[in-house]
Each structure stands twice: as structure tokens, then as C-alpha cells.
C-alpha positions, 0 to 999 in steps of 0.5 A: 499499500502506498503512502496516499493509500495509508493517509486515506485508509487512516481518515476512513476514505479507503481500504479493504472494505471500500474500494473507491478509487483516488480521485484527482481531487485527493491526489492533488491535496495530498501532494499539497500538503506534503509538498508545503510540509516539504517546502517549510521543512527545507525553508527551517533547515536553511534558515536555521543553518544560516544563523549557525553559520553566522553566529547569531547563537554564539552570546545571547547574553549580549543580545538580551542587554542591547536593549538597556541604555543609560536612560534605562539601566540594567535592573532598575524599573524606569517603568510606572503605572500611573498613579505609582511611581516607578519605584513602588513594589507590585504588593502594595496597593495603588 
């Protein structure tokens, strides 16, 4: 039994008790799904290979700290709700 017949058998559309021939729509749908899986899977593998080759996964800490600067230093909260100041604790009532 080929792969298409196996997939249709699992869906209940094809089997020993159901001798329905495969229609063109069944074959086209199966080819589209399998082709899309191969295309997107291959693209993901190529993208990950490119990222490894370019060193994107070498230093996560540098990327995590890149959003901080002198106006917003690491470890000091500068955002606040309007009713609270920047040094208010989360468990304090507003």
C-alpha cells in the first residue's frame, strides 16, 4: 500500500472494504500538503543553518542586554503605572 493510500485509509476513505478509487482532488490535496511540508521544512533547516553559520547563537547575553542603555540601566525599573512612582513595589496597593 503506498503512502497516499495509507493516509486515506487512516482517514477512513480507503481500505479493503471501501474500494473507492482515488480522485484527482485526493491526489492534488495530498501532493499539496506533502509539498508544503517539504518546502517549509527545508526553509526552516536552511534558516537555522544560516543562523548557525553567521554566529547568531553564540552570545545570547549580548543580545539580551542590547535593549538597555544609560536612560534605562540593567536592573532598575523605570516604567510605572500612572498612580505609582517608578520605585513602587508590585504588592503595594495603588
